[in-house]
Biopython code that builds the backbone (N, CA, C, O; Angstrom):
import numpy as np
from Bio.PDB.StructureBuilder import StructureBuilder

atoms = [
    (1, "UNK", "N", (12.372, 19.499, 25.222)),
    (1, "UNK", "CA", (12.708, 18.072, 25.917)),
    (1, "UNK", "C", (11.953, 17.278, 26.648)),
    (1, "UNK", "O", (11.679, 17.679, 27.778)),
    (2, "UNK", "N", (11.406, 15.910, 26.186)),
    (2, "UNK", "CA", (10.351, 15.098, 26.821)),
    (2, "UNK", "C", (11.519, 14.761, 27.965)),
    (2, "UNK", "O", (12.749, 14.738, 28.002)),
    (3, "UNK", "N", (9.945, 14.411, 29.254)),
    (3, "UNK", "CA", (10.678, 14.477, 30.527)),
    (3, "UNK", "C", (10.873, 12.861, 30.872)),
    (3, "UNK", "O", (9.992, 12.133, 30.413)),
    (4, "UNK", "N", (11.764, 12.328, 31.511)),
    (4, "UNK", "CA", (12.415, 11.060, 31.623)),
    (4, "UNK", "C", (11.066, 10.353, 32.514)),
    (4, "UNK", "O", (10.415, 10.956, 33.368)),
    (5, "UNK", "N", (10.808, 8.697, 32.002)),
    (5, "UNK", "CA", (9.522, 8.593, 32.575)),
    (5, "UNK", "C", (9.953, 8.330, 34.308)),
    (5, "UNK", "O", (11.020, 7.906, 34.751)),
    (6, "UNK", "N", (9.082, 8.625, 34.835)),
    (6, "UNK", "CA", (9.595, 8.464, 36.165)),
    (6, "UNK", "C", (10.062, 6.643, 36.965)),
    (6, "UNK", "O", (10.665, 6.628, 38.038)),
    (7, "UNK", "N", (9.833, 5.846, 36.545)),
    (7, "UNK", "CA", (10.285, 4.823, 36.989)),
    (7, "UNK", "C", (11.820, 4.285, 36.131)),
    (7, "UNK", "O", (12.511, 3.276, 36.271)),
    (8, "UNK", "N", (11.932, 5.469, 35.229)),
    (8, "UNK", "CA", (13.484, 5.395, 35.076)),
    (8, "UNK", "C", (14.264, 5.909, 35.986)),
    (8, "UNK", "O", (15.303, 5.495, 36.501)),
    (9, "UNK", "N", (13.453, 7.156, 36.172)),
    (9, "UNK", "CA", (14.580, 8.444, 36.831)),
    (9, "UNK", "C", (14.532, 7.816, 38.264)),
    (9, "UNK", "O", (15.478, 8.125, 38.989)),
    (10, "UNK", "N", (13.530, 6.938, 38.816)),
    (10, "UNK", "CA", (13.490, 6.297, 40.177)),
    (10, "UNK", "C", (14.137, 5.507, 40.446)),
    (10, "UNK", "O", (14.416, 5.288, 41.625)),
    (11, "UNK", "N", (14.597, 4.815, 39.477)),
    (11, "UNK", "CA", (15.553, 3.208, 39.148)),
    (11, "UNK", "C", (17.064, 3.905, 39.370)),
    (11, "UNK", "O", (17.796, 3.296, 40.150)),
    (12, "UNK", "N", (17.565, 5.052, 38.793)),
    (12, "UNK", "CA", (18.540, 5.813, 38.425)),
    (12, "UNK", "C", (18.907, 6.167, 39.809)),
    (12, "UNK", "O", (20.021, 5.765, 40.144)),
    (13, "UNK", "N", (18.098, 6.960, 40.879)),
    (13, "UNK", "CA", (18.209, 7.588, 41.724)),
    (13, "UNK", "C", (18.601, 6.765, 42.721)),
    (13, "UNK", "O", (19.585, 7.104, 43.378)),
    (14, "UNK", "N", (17.694, 5.130, 43.129)),
    (14, "UNK", "CA", (17.964, 4.536, 43.981)),
    (14, "UNK", "C", (19.604, 4.015, 43.476)),
    (14, "UNK", "O", (20.413, 4.059, 44.403)),
    (15, "UNK", "N", (20.019, 3.662, 42.483)),
    (15, "UNK", "CA", (21.066, 2.643, 42.207)),
    (15, "UNK", "C", (22.262, 3.603, 42.541)),
    (15, "UNK", "O", (23.314, 3.194, 43.033)),
    (16, "UNK", "N", (22.012, 4.903, 42.232)),
    (16, "UNK", "CA", (23.334, 5.653, 42.582)),
    (16, "UNK", "C", (23.185, 5.887, 43.813)),
    (16, "UNK", "O", (24.302, 5.602, 44.245)),
    (17, "UNK", "N", (22.507, 6.246, 44.779)),
    (17, "UNK", "CA", (22.459, 6.205, 46.051)),
    (17, "UNK", "C", (23.192, 4.752, 47.105)),
    (17, "UNK", "O", (24.032, 4.741, 48.006)),
    (18, "UNK", "N", (22.454, 3.765, 46.499)),
    (18, "UNK", "CA", (23.079, 2.771, 46.804)),
    (18, "UNK", "C", (24.514, 2.389, 46.553)),
    (18, "UNK", "O", (25.159, 1.775, 47.403)),
    (19, "UNK", "N", (25.098, 2.805, 45.213)),
    (19, "UNK", "CA", (26.118, 2.880, 45.018)),
    (19, "UNK", "C", (27.134, 3.643, 45.783)),
    (19, "UNK", "O", (28.239, 3.165, 46.040)),
    (20, "UNK", "N", (26.830, 4.607, 46.080)),
    (20, "UNK", "CA", (27.157, 5.434, 47.239)),
    (20, "UNK", "C", (27.211, 5.241, 48.714)),
    (20, "UNK", "O", (27.505, 6.011, 49.629)),
    (21, "UNK", "N", (26.678, 3.428, 48.668)),
    (21, "UNK", "CA", (26.515, 3.108, 49.793)),
    (21, "UNK", "C", (25.558, 3.620, 51.490)),
    (21, "UNK", "O", (25.656, 3.397, 52.697)),
    (22, "UNK", "N", (24.848, 4.251, 50.722)),
    (22, "UNK", "CA", (23.440, 4.879, 51.257)),
    (22, "UNK", "C", (22.207, 3.598, 51.278)),
    (22, "UNK", "O", (22.374, 2.796, 50.360)),
    (23, "UNK", "N", (21.426, 3.402, 51.872)),
    (23, "UNK", "CA", (20.267, 2.634, 51.579)),
    (23, "UNK", "C", (19.327, 3.228, 50.822)),
    (23, "UNK", "O", (19.289, 4.415, 51.144)),
    (24, "UNK", "N", (18.603, 3.000, 50.031)),
    (24, "UNK", "CA", (17.913, 3.686, 49.210)),
    (24, "UNK", "C", (16.889, 2.833, 48.728)),
    (24, "UNK", "O", (17.434, 1.979, 48.029)),
    (25, "UNK", "N", (15.547, 2.644, 48.773)),
    (25, "UNK", "CA", (14.841, 1.611, 48.331)),
    (25, "UNK", "C", (13.434, 2.630, 47.727)),
    (25, "UNK", "O", (13.269, 3.846, 47.821)),
    (26, "UNK", "N", (12.701, 1.738, 47.200)),
    (26, "UNK", "CA", (11.347, 2.523, 46.718)),
    (26, "UNK", "C", (10.225, 1.854, 47.699)),
    (26, "UNK", "O", (9.939, 0.657, 47.743)),
    (27, "UNK", "N", (9.594, 3.028, 48.565)),
    (27, "UNK", "CA", (8.972, 2.582, 49.421)),
    (27, "UNK", "C", (7.294, 2.466, 49.016)),
    (27, "UNK", "O", (6.469, 1.974, 49.787)),
    (28, "UNK", "N", (7.007, 2.936, 47.851)),
    (28, "UNK", "CA", (5.750, 3.160, 47.306)),
    (28, "UNK", "C", (6.170, 3.230, 45.672)),
    (28, "UNK", "O", (7.124, 3.900, 45.278)),
    (29, "UNK", "N", (5.374, 2.496, 44.857)),
    (29, "UNK", "CA", (5.528, 2.556, 43.454)),
    (29, "UNK", "C", (4.381, 3.566, 42.912)),
    (29, "UNK", "O", (3.204, 3.506, 43.267)),
    (30, "UNK", "N", (4.917, 4.504, 41.991)),
    (30, "UNK", "CA", (3.471, 5.225, 41.409)),
    (30, "UNK", "C", (3.351, 4.865, 39.854)),
    (30, "UNK", "O", (3.538, 3.812, 39.244)),
    (31, "UNK", "N", (3.041, 5.899, 39.526)),
    (31, "UNK", "CA", (2.675, 5.129, 37.722)),
    (31, "UNK", "C", (4.234, 5.741, 37.066)),
    (31, "UNK", "O", (5.021, 6.670, 37.252)),
    (32, "UNK", "N", (4.054, 4.514, 36.176)),
    (32, "UNK", "CA", (5.734, 4.443, 35.443)),
    (32, "UNK", "C", (6.138, 5.306, 34.806)),
    (32, "UNK", "O", (7.338, 5.521, 34.635)),
    (33, "UNK", "N", (5.053, 6.086, 34.248)),
    (33, "UNK", "CA", (5.457, 7.100, 32.779)),
    (33, "UNK", "C", (5.279, 8.443, 33.664)),
    (33, "UNK", "O", (6.350, 9.041, 33.770)),
    (34, "UNK", "N", (4.271, 9.023, 34.280)),
    (34, "UNK", "CA", (4.136, 10.357, 34.843)),
    (34, "UNK", "C", (4.202, 10.552, 36.113)),
    (34, "UNK", "O", (4.563, 11.677, 36.459)),
    (35, "UNK", "N", (3.873, 9.509, 37.220)),
    (35, "UNK", "CA", (3.849, 9.744, 38.512)),
    (35, "UNK", "C", (4.788, 10.521, 39.219)),
    (35, "UNK", "O", (5.991, 10.305, 39.070)),
    (36, "UNK", "N", (4.337, 11.469, 40.029)),
    (36, "UNK", "CA", (5.236, 12.428, 40.910)),
    (36, "UNK", "C", (6.143, 11.528, 41.613)),
    (36, "UNK", "O", (5.904, 10.327, 41.740)),
    (37, "UNK", "N", (7.303, 12.172, 42.122)),
    (37, "UNK", "CA", (8.452, 11.141, 42.446)),
    (37, "UNK", "C", (8.505, 12.163, 44.278)),
    (37, "UNK", "O", (8.643, 13.374, 44.101)),
    (38, "UNK", "N", (8.417, 11.770, 45.663)),
    (38, "UNK", "CA", (8.516, 12.046, 46.461)),
    (38, "UNK", "C", (10.011, 11.374, 47.183)),
    (38, "UNK", "O", (10.424, 10.280, 46.797)),
    (39, "UNK", "N", (10.572, 11.985, 48.010)),
    (39, "UNK", "CA", (11.898, 11.461, 48.362)),
    (39, "UNK", "C", (11.693, 12.191, 50.007)),
    (39, "UNK", "O", (11.458, 13.350, 50.349)),
    (40, "UNK", "N", (11.948, 10.651, 50.961)),
    (40, "UNK", "CA", (12.174, 11.219, 52.376)),
    (40, "UNK", "C", (13.329, 10.497, 52.579)),
    (40, "UNK", "O", (13.773, 9.421, 52.176)),
    (41, "UNK", "N", (13.703, 11.396, 53.326)),
    (41, "UNK", "CA", (15.153, 10.948, 53.800)),
    (41, "UNK", "C", (15.264, 11.046, 55.377)),
    (41, "UNK", "O", (15.031, 12.017, 56.096)),
    (42, "UNK", "N", (15.707, 9.707, 55.731)),
    (42, "UNK", "CA", (15.752, 9.519, 57.378)),
    (42, "UNK", "C", (17.453, 9.744, 57.236)),
    (42, "UNK", "O", (18.320, 9.210, 56.544)),
    (43, "UNK", "N", (17.443, 11.069, 58.503)),
    (43, "UNK", "CA", (18.907, 11.741, 58.779)),
    (43, "UNK", "C", (19.867, 10.509, 59.803)),
    (43, "UNK", "O", (21.079, 10.541, 60.020)),
    (44, "UNK", "N", (19.030, 9.655, 60.216)),
    (44, "UNK", "CA", (19.754, 8.523, 61.003)),
    (44, "UNK", "C", (19.705, 9.270, 62.378)),
    (44, "UNK", "O", (20.185, 8.579, 63.276)),
    (45, "UNK", "N", (19.355, 10.219, 62.692)),
    (45, "UNK", "CA", (19.522, 10.914, 63.898)),
    (45, "UNK", "C", (17.852, 11.000, 65.033)),
    (45, "UNK", "O", (17.698, 11.658, 66.061)),
    (46, "UNK", "N", (16.860, 10.090, 64.342)),
    (46, "UNK", "CA", (15.570, 10.633, 64.823)),
    (46, "UNK", "C", (14.615, 11.656, 63.990)),
    (46, "UNK", "O", (13.488, 12.014, 64.331)),
    (47, "UNK", "N", (15.340, 12.050, 62.795)),
    (47, "UNK", "CA", (14.489, 13.216, 62.058)),
    (47, "UNK", "C", (14.659, 12.728, 60.499)),
    (47, "UNK", "O", (15.605, 12.052, 60.094)),
    (48, "UNK", "N", (13.766, 13.112, 59.852)),
    (48, "UNK", "CA", (13.534, 13.080, 58.429)),
    (48, "UNK", "C", (13.288, 14.409, 58.057)),
    (48, "UNK", "O", (13.009, 15.378, 58.762)),
    (49, "UNK", "N", (13.490, 14.274, 56.385)),
    (49, "UNK", "CA", (13.321, 15.500, 55.443)),
    (49, "UNK", "C", (12.255, 14.389, 54.590)),
    (49, "UNK", "O", (12.087, 13.171, 54.519)),
    (50, "UNK", "N", (11.694, 15.586, 54.034)),
    (50, "UNK", "CA", (10.405, 15.680, 52.749)),
    (50, "UNK", "C", (10.848, 16.666, 51.500)),
    (50, "UNK", "O", (10.849, 17.890, 51.364)),
    (51, "UNK", "N", (11.200, 15.628, 50.703)),
    (51, "UNK", "CA", (11.113, 16.767, 49.298)),
    (51, "UNK", "C", (9.691, 16.069, 48.325)),
    (51, "UNK", "O", (9.365, 14.890, 48.195)),
    (52, "UNK", "N", (9.285, 16.875, 47.955)),
    (52, "UNK", "CA", (8.231, 17.123, 46.832)),
    (52, "UNK", "C", (8.386, 17.932, 45.634)),
    (52, "UNK", "O", (9.043, 18.965, 45.509)),
    (53, "UNK", "N", (7.621, 17.257, 44.691)),
    (53, "UNK", "CA", (7.947, 18.024, 43.295)),
    (53, "UNK", "C", (7.539, 19.569, 43.481)),
    (53, "UNK", "O", (6.443, 19.893, 43.940)),
    (54, "UNK", "N", (8.442, 20.418, 43.116)),
    (54, "UNK", "CA", (8.352, 21.863, 42.728)),
    (54, "UNK", "C", (6.908, 22.283, 42.187)),
    (54, "UNK", "O", (6.296, 21.485, 41.477)),
    (55, "UNK", "N", (6.344, 23.549, 42.518)),
    (55, "UNK", "CA", (5.252, 24.063, 41.597)),
    (55, "UNK", "C", (6.134, 24.423, 40.208)),
    (55, "UNK", "O", (7.273, 24.841, 40.000)),
    (56, "UNK", "N", (5.077, 24.063, 39.436)),
    (56, "UNK", "CA", (5.612, 24.576, 38.074)),
    (56, "UNK", "C", (5.995, 25.965, 38.120)),
    (56, "UNK", "O", (7.137, 26.242, 37.754)),
    (57, "UNK", "N", (5.208, 26.906, 38.520)),
    (57, "UNK", "CA", (5.423, 28.439, 38.456)),
    (57, "UNK", "C", (6.710, 28.745, 38.685)),
    (57, "UNK", "O", (7.269, 29.640, 38.051)),
    (58, "UNK", "N", (7.391, 27.945, 39.733)),
    (58, "UNK", "CA", (8.884, 28.390, 40.388)),
    (58, "UNK", "C", (9.896, 27.583, 39.529)),
    (58, "UNK", "O", (11.091, 27.473, 39.803)),
    (59, "UNK", "N", (9.380, 27.126, 38.642)),
    (59, "UNK", "CA", (10.533, 26.275, 37.689)),
    (59, "UNK", "C", (11.046, 27.515, 36.865)),
    (59, "UNK", "O", (10.335, 28.520, 36.851)),
    (60, "UNK", "N", (12.445, 27.501, 36.060)),
    (60, "UNK", "CA", (12.701, 27.960, 34.977)),
    (60, "UNK", "C", (12.915, 27.245, 33.789)),
    (60, "UNK", "O", (13.405, 26.116, 33.817)),
    (61, "UNK", "N", (12.614, 27.763, 32.827)),
    (61, "UNK", "CA", (12.072, 27.496, 31.662)),
    (61, "UNK", "C", (13.008, 26.159, 31.299)),
    (61, "UNK", "O", (12.519, 25.082, 30.957)),
    (62, "UNK", "N", (14.562, 26.439, 31.446)),
    (62, "UNK", "CA", (15.672, 25.781, 30.873)),
    (62, "UNK", "C", (15.844, 24.497, 31.916)),
    (62, "UNK", "O", (16.703, 23.671, 31.609)),
    (63, "UNK", "N", (15.133, 24.298, 33.041)),
    (63, "UNK", "CA", (15.082, 23.136, 33.634)),
    (63, "UNK", "C", (14.802, 21.803, 32.983)),
    (63, "UNK", "O", (13.733, 21.471, 32.471)),
    (64, "UNK", "N", (15.982, 21.035, 33.077)),
    (64, "UNK", "CA", (15.798, 19.611, 32.452)),
    (64, "UNK", "C", (15.713, 18.744, 33.636)),
    (64, "UNK", "O", (16.687, 18.801, 34.387)),
    (65, "UNK", "N", (14.707, 17.914, 33.977)),
    (65, "UNK", "CA", (14.267, 16.796, 34.765)),
    (65, "UNK", "C", (13.493, 17.188, 35.765)),
    (65, "UNK", "O", (12.904, 18.267, 35.705)),
    (66, "UNK", "N", (13.370, 16.224, 37.004)),
    (66, "UNK", "CA", (12.766, 16.824, 38.081)),
    (66, "UNK", "C", (13.399, 18.037, 39.032)),
    (66, "UNK", "O", (14.603, 18.189, 39.236)),
    (67, "UNK", "N", (12.323, 18.873, 39.575)),
    (67, "UNK", "CA", (12.754, 19.967, 40.480)),
    (67, "UNK", "C", (12.008, 19.647, 41.871)),
    (67, "UNK", "O", (10.825, 19.310, 41.839)),
    (68, "UNK", "N", (12.668, 19.748, 43.037)),
    (68, "UNK", "CA", (11.517, 19.403, 44.109)),
    (68, "UNK", "C", (11.820, 21.044, 44.877)),
    (68, "UNK", "O", (12.436, 22.044, 44.510)),
    (69, "UNK", "N", (11.133, 20.728, 45.944)),
    (69, "UNK", "CA", (10.928, 21.806, 46.830)),
    (69, "UNK", "C", (11.180, 21.262, 48.562)),
    (69, "UNK", "O", (10.371, 20.388, 48.873)),
    (70, "UNK", "N", (12.071, 21.617, 49.580)),
    (70, "UNK", "CA", (12.147, 20.637, 50.583)),
    (70, "UNK", "C", (10.792, 21.099, 51.434)),
    (70, "UNK", "O", (10.770, 22.222, 51.938)),
    (71, "UNK", "N", (9.460, 20.028, 51.603)),
    (71, "UNK", "CA", (8.351, 20.158, 52.427)),
    (71, "UNK", "C", (8.601, 19.984, 53.770)),
    (71, "UNK", "O", (7.854, 20.610, 54.522)),
    (72, "UNK", "N", (9.492, 19.268, 54.290)),
    (72, "UNK", "CA", (9.844, 19.150, 55.807)),
    (72, "UNK", "C", (11.388, 19.262, 55.794)),
    (72, "UNK", "O", (11.805, 19.135, 54.642)),
    (73, "UNK", "N", (12.175, 19.420, 56.522)),
    (73, "UNK", "CA", (13.289, 19.289, 57.265)),
    (73, "UNK", "C", (13.457, 19.181, 58.789)),
    (73, "UNK", "O", (13.130, 19.806, 59.798)),
    (74, "UNK", "N", (14.191, 17.972, 58.414)),
    (74, "UNK", "CA", (14.569, 17.628, 59.583)),
    (74, "UNK", "C", (13.455, 17.771, 61.044)),
    (74, "UNK", "O", (13.727, 18.469, 62.021)),
    (75, "UNK", "N", (12.059, 16.856, 60.880)),
    (75, "UNK", "CA", (11.022, 17.218, 61.486)),
    (75, "UNK", "C", (10.961, 15.380, 62.351)),
    (75, "UNK", "O", (11.882, 14.601, 62.107)),
    (76, "UNK", "N", (9.937, 15.003, 63.180)),
    (76, "UNK", "CA", (9.742, 13.856, 63.602)),
    (76, "UNK", "C", (9.069, 12.609, 62.268)),
    (76, "UNK", "O", (8.149, 12.914, 61.510)),
    (77, "UNK", "N", (9.471, 11.833, 62.256)),
    (77, "UNK", "CA", (9.305, 10.942, 61.477)),
    (77, "UNK", "C", (7.547, 10.918, 61.089)),
    (77, "UNK", "O", (7.082, 10.911, 59.949)),
    (78, "UNK", "N", (6.903, 10.909, 62.159)),
    (78, "UNK", "CA", (5.287, 10.876, 62.184)),
    (78, "UNK", "C", (4.833, 11.805, 61.138)),
    (78, "UNK", "O", (3.880, 11.493, 60.423)),
    (79, "UNK", "N", (5.490, 13.002, 60.988)),
    (79, "UNK", "CA", (5.138, 13.949, 60.341)),
    (79, "UNK", "C", (4.949, 13.938, 58.767)),
    (79, "UNK", "O", (4.104, 14.499, 58.068)),
    (80, "UNK", "N", (5.929, 13.182, 58.468)),
    (80, "UNK", "CA", (6.751, 12.851, 57.333)),
    (80, "UNK", "C", (5.702, 11.448, 56.809)),
    (80, "UNK", "O", (5.312, 11.482, 55.641)),
    (81, "UNK", "N", (5.419, 10.655, 57.395)),
    (81, "UNK", "CA", (4.500, 9.480, 57.391)),
    (81, "UNK", "C", (2.964, 10.206, 57.217)),
    (81, "UNK", "O", (2.071, 9.713, 56.528)),
    (82, "UNK", "N", (2.863, 11.263, 57.854)),
    (82, "UNK", "CA", (1.648, 11.681, 57.795)),
    (82, "UNK", "C", (1.075, 12.563, 56.417)),
    (82, "UNK", "O", (-0.055, 12.605, 55.932)),
    (83, "UNK", "N", (2.164, 13.144, 56.067)),
    (83, "UNK", "CA", (1.912, 13.730, 54.828)),
    (83, "UNK", "C", (1.735, 12.905, 53.449)),
    (83, "UNK", "O", (1.062, 13.210, 52.465)),
    (84, "UNK", "N", (2.764, 11.455, 53.737)),
    (84, "UNK", "CA", (2.555, 10.547, 52.475)),
    (84, "UNK", "C", (1.542, 10.168, 52.671)),
    (84, "UNK", "O", (0.803, 10.389, 51.712)),
    (85, "UNK", "N", (0.863, 9.452, 53.828)),
    (85, "UNK", "CA", (-0.652, 9.081, 53.701)),
    (85, "UNK", "C", (-1.451, 10.151, 53.282)),
    (85, "UNK", "O", (-2.397, 9.694, 52.640)),
    (86, "UNK", "N", (-1.490, 11.295, 53.353)),
    (86, "UNK", "CA", (-2.615, 12.222, 53.163)),
    (86, "UNK", "C", (-2.631, 12.158, 51.567)),
    (86, "UNK", "O", (-3.659, 11.950, 50.922)),
    (87, "UNK", "N", (-1.397, 12.359, 51.019)),
    (87, "UNK", "CA", (-1.257, 12.445, 49.653)),
    (87, "UNK", "C", (-1.678, 11.127, 48.986)),
    (87, "UNK", "O", (-2.312, 11.299, 47.945)),
    (88, "UNK", "N", (-1.453, 9.735, 49.376)),
    (88, "UNK", "CA", (-1.957, 8.850, 48.907)),
    (88, "UNK", "C", (-3.534, 8.947, 49.009)),
    (88, "UNK", "O", (-4.168, 8.548, 48.032)),
    (89, "UNK", "N", (-4.033, 9.302, 49.797)),
    (89, "UNK", "CA", (-5.516, 9.397, 49.494)),
    (89, "UNK", "C", (-6.222, 10.380, 48.070)),
    (89, "UNK", "O", (-7.285, 10.286, 47.457)),
    (90, "UNK", "N", (-5.106, 11.254, 47.960)),
    (90, "UNK", "CA", (-5.611, 12.375, 46.953)),
    (90, "UNK", "C", (-5.136, 11.690, 45.581)),
    (90, "UNK", "O", (-5.872, 11.677, 44.594)),
    (91, "UNK", "N", (-3.770, 11.086, 45.590)),
    (91, "UNK", "CA", (-3.153, 10.424, 44.235)),
    (91, "UNK", "C", (-2.261, 9.332, 44.717)),
    (91, "UNK", "O", (-1.250, 9.331, 45.420)),
    (92, "UNK", "N", (-3.115, 8.180, 43.977)),
    (92, "UNK", "CA", (-2.143, 7.195, 44.181)),
    (92, "UNK", "C", (-1.310, 6.561, 43.716)),
    (92, "UNK", "O", (-0.717, 5.511, 43.964)),
    (93, "UNK", "N", (-1.316, 7.704, 42.616)),
    (93, "UNK", "CA", (-0.299, 7.400, 41.574)),
    (93, "UNK", "C", (1.400, 7.853, 42.067)),
    (93, "UNK", "O", (2.408, 7.367, 41.555)),
    (94, "UNK", "N", (1.388, 8.671, 42.940)),
    (94, "UNK", "CA", (2.850, 8.887, 43.032)),
    (94, "UNK", "C", (4.194, 7.895, 43.185)),
    (94, "UNK", "O", (3.981, 6.711, 42.924)),
    (95, "UNK", "N", (5.059, 8.127, 43.438)),
    (95, "UNK", "CA", (6.500, 7.223, 44.226)),
    (95, "UNK", "C", (6.575, 8.004, 45.215)),
    (95, "UNK", "O", (6.097, 9.119, 45.420)),
    (96, "UNK", "N", (7.495, 7.029, 46.075)),
    (96, "UNK", "CA", (8.081, 7.259, 47.568)),
    (96, "UNK", "C", (9.488, 6.735, 47.500)),
    (96, "UNK", "O", (9.660, 5.516, 47.459)),
    (97, "UNK", "N", (10.438, 7.507, 47.486)),
    (97, "UNK", "CA", (12.043, 6.942, 47.402)),
    (97, "UNK", "C", (12.301, 6.969, 49.024)),
    (97, "UNK", "O", (11.867, 7.967, 49.600)),
    (98, "UNK", "N", (12.830, 6.177, 49.657)),
    (98, "UNK", "CA", (13.267, 6.690, 51.037)),
    (98, "UNK", "C", (14.867, 6.281, 50.881)),
    (98, "UNK", "O", (15.382, 5.317, 50.315)),
    (99, "UNK", "N", (15.276, 7.060, 51.391)),
    (99, "UNK", "CA", (16.945, 7.145, 51.385)),
    (99, "UNK", "C", (17.471, 7.411, 52.921)),
    (99, "UNK", "O", (16.930, 8.328, 53.539)),
    (100, "UNK", "N", (18.383, 6.734, 53.484)),
    (100, "UNK", "CA", (19.187, 6.945, 54.663)),
    (100, "UNK", "C", (20.329, 7.791, 54.402)),
    (100, "UNK", "O", (21.314, 7.395, 53.779)),
    (101, "UNK", "N", (20.196, 8.999, 54.894)),
    (101, "UNK", "CA", (21.362, 10.061, 54.658)),
    (101, "UNK", "C", (21.703, 10.591, 56.055)),
    (101, "UNK", "O", (20.911, 10.624, 56.997)),
    (102, "UNK", "N", (22.934, 10.986, 56.074)),
    (102, "UNK", "CA", (22.933, 11.577, 57.332)),
    (102, "UNK", "C", (23.210, 12.989, 56.891)),
    (102, "UNK", "O", (22.839, 13.815, 57.725)),
    (103, "UNK", "N", (23.648, 13.390, 56.028)),
    (103, "UNK", "CA", (23.555, 14.707, 55.623)),
    (103, "UNK", "C", (22.309, 15.512, 54.925)),
    (103, "UNK", "O", (21.255, 14.907, 54.726)),
    (104, "UNK", "N", (22.434, 16.721, 54.601)),
    (104, "UNK", "CA", (20.944, 16.824, 54.367)),
    (104, "UNK", "C", (21.168, 16.965, 52.440)),
    (104, "UNK", "O", (20.097, 17.327, 51.953)),
    (105, "UNK", "N", (22.038, 16.804, 51.582)),
    (105, "UNK", "CA", (21.870, 16.991, 50.164)),
    (105, "UNK", "C", (21.765, 15.609, 49.757)),
    (105, "UNK", "O", (22.738, 14.857, 49.814)),
    (106, "UNK", "N", (20.320, 15.139, 49.240)),
    (106, "UNK", "CA", (20.041, 14.050, 48.473)),
    (106, "UNK", "C", (20.595, 14.038, 47.215)),
    (106, "UNK", "O", (20.611, 12.944, 46.651)),
    (107, "UNK", "N", (21.136, 15.156, 46.532)),
    (107, "UNK", "CA", (21.582, 15.129, 45.137)),
    (107, "UNK", "C", (20.678, 15.054, 43.924)),
    (107, "UNK", "O", (20.616, 14.266, 42.980)),
    (108, "UNK", "N", (19.823, 16.419, 44.356)),
    (108, "UNK", "CA", (18.606, 16.320, 43.635)),
    (108, "UNK", "C", (18.471, 17.944, 43.361)),
    (108, "UNK", "O", (19.215, 18.564, 44.121)),
    (109, "UNK", "N", (17.755, 18.746, 42.521)),
    (109, "UNK", "CA", (17.831, 19.950, 41.938)),
    (109, "UNK", "C", (16.551, 20.412, 43.179)),
    (109, "UNK", "O", (15.394, 19.995, 43.124)),
    (110, "UNK", "N", (17.034, 21.256, 44.149)),
    (110, "UNK", "CA", (15.799, 21.609, 45.104)),
    (110, "UNK", "C", (15.656, 23.227, 44.855)),
    (110, "UNK", "O", (16.672, 23.916, 44.947)),
    (111, "UNK", "N", (14.514, 23.774, 44.568)),
    (111, "UNK", "CA", (14.272, 25.362, 44.719)),
    (111, "UNK", "C", (14.515, 26.212, 45.744)),
    (111, "UNK", "O", (14.581, 25.630, 46.826)),
    (112, "UNK", "N", (14.682, 27.470, 45.787)),
    (112, "UNK", "CA", (14.809, 28.286, 47.222)),
    (112, "UNK", "C", (15.331, 27.459, 48.074)),
    (112, "UNK", "O", (15.536, 27.817, 49.234)),
]
sb = StructureBuilder()
sb.init_structure("model")
sb.init_model(0)
sb.init_chain("A")
sb.init_seg("    ")
for serial, (resi, resn, name, xyz) in enumerate(atoms, 1):
    if name == "N":
        sb.init_residue(resn, " ", resi, " ")
    sb.init_atom(name, np.array(xyz, "f"), 0.0, 1.0, " ", f" {name:<3s}", serial, name[0])
structure = sb.get_structure()
């Protein structure tokens, strides 16, 4: 099974969250076909979480679609922003989706 294009996956994620009443935007556009997708979650309490692509070795063979790992969980926003800035220097083709969500479940597949 071939992977879904990054731009289509991001559009669907943003649309789904906005339809649920969450504020969700594309903060950074990456490569439309194969750009990595990062998701920053603002918990609306002064903390943020960051989800990044899971390493290939940690994924099962039957996994369809994108799989994420929780990089930061409810940390100060500056820590998330610094990590995104650091990645932008290394890989300018990645996407960042920003969602305002009071809970901890952004509705994605997360390992471990």
